[in-house]
C-alpha positions in Angstrom: -43.9 88.7 1.3 -45.7 88.9 4.0 -50.5 89.2 4.9 -51.8 92.7 6.3 -55.7 92.5 6.3 -56.0 89.3 4.5 -54.0 90.7 1.5 -50.5 90.3 -0.2 -49.0 93.1 -0.8 -47.8 92.9 -5.2 -44.5 91.2 -5.5 -42.1 92.9 -8.0 -39.9 91.3 -9.7 -37.1 92.0 -12.5 -37.5 90.5 -16.0 -34.8 88.5 -17.4 -34.1 87.9 -20.7 -32.0 84.7 -21.5 -30.8 83.8 -25.6 -30.3 79.9 -26.4 -27.1 80.3 -29.0 -26.1 77.3 -31.4 -23.3 75.1 -30.3 -20.8 76.3 -33.2 -20.0 73.5 -35.9 -17.9 73.6 -38.9 -19.0 71.5 -42.2 -16.7 71.2 -44.9 -17.6 71.9 -48.9 -17.5 68.2 -50.5 -16.3 65.7 -48.0 -13.5 67.2 -46.6 -9.9 65.7 -48.1 -8.2 67.8 -50.8 -5.4 67.1 -53.6 -2.4 68.3 -52.4 -1.9 72.0 -54.2 -5.7 72.4 -55.1 -8.2 73.9 -51.7 -11.4 73.1 -50.4 -13.7 75.1 -48.1 -15.5 75.0 -43.9 -17.3 76.7 -42.7 -19.4 77.4 -39.2 -22.7 78.5 -39.0 -23.8 82.3 -39.4 -24.8 84.0 -36.5 -22.4 85.4 -34.4 -20.1 88.5 -33.3 -16.5 86.8 -34.4 -15.0 84.3 -35.3 -11.0 83.1 -34.9 -10.0 79.9 -36.6 -7.8 77.4 -34.8 -4.8 74.8 -37.1 -4.6 71.9 -34.3 -3.0 75.2 -31.5 -2.1 78.0 -33.9 -4.2 80.7 -33.8 -4.7 81.7 -37.8 -3.7 85.6 -37.7 -6.8 87.5 -40.0 -9.2 84.2 -40.3 -11.9 85.6 -38.8 -15.7 85.5 -41.2 -17.1 82.1 -40.8 -15.3 80.1 -43.5 -11.9 79.4 -44.5 -10.3 78.3 -47.4 -7.9 75.6 -46.2 -4.8 74.7 -48.8 -3.1 71.5 -45.4 -4.6 68.6 -44.2 -5.6 69.6 -40.6 -7.3 70.0 -37.0 -9.1 73.0 -37.4 -11.2 75.0 -34.8 -13.2 78.2 -34.4 -14.3 79.4 -31.9 -17.0 82.6 -31.8 -18.6 84.5 -29.3 -22.8 85.0 -29.8 -22.7 88.1 -28.7 -21.0 91.0 -26.6 -21.8 89.8 -22.9 -22.1 86.2 -24.3 -18.8 83.8 -23.6 -16.2 82.3 -26.3 -17.3 78.8 -27.4 -14.8 76.6 -29.7 -16.1 74.1 -31.6 -15.6 71.1 -31.8 -12.2 69.3 -34.2 -12.9 68.5 -37.6 -9.9 67.1 -39.8 -9.4 67.9 -43.1 -7.2 65.1 -45.0 -5.6 64.4 -47.4 -6.5 62.1 -51.0 -3.3 60.9 -50.7 -3.3 59.7 -46.9 
């Protein structure tokens, strides 16, 4: 900016909006263990526009809600997107264990 006759011109700027979204964190109903031939449910918080569950590196086709019914032990993750313009974030791995292990 410059000063003319002791007056600074008005400055203008474009306002921006920053939204901070929670980090996806998986939790389980119960203690995260399953009895053979039974199921448990794992969840991630609501509020994202898309969800995709993974077991290990394998994408679980059709599993696009904020919860997943699990019948087999393994390492699970979920990728989420908070808005149409945000990046995709992947949760930390969550291990579902067999009660016999």
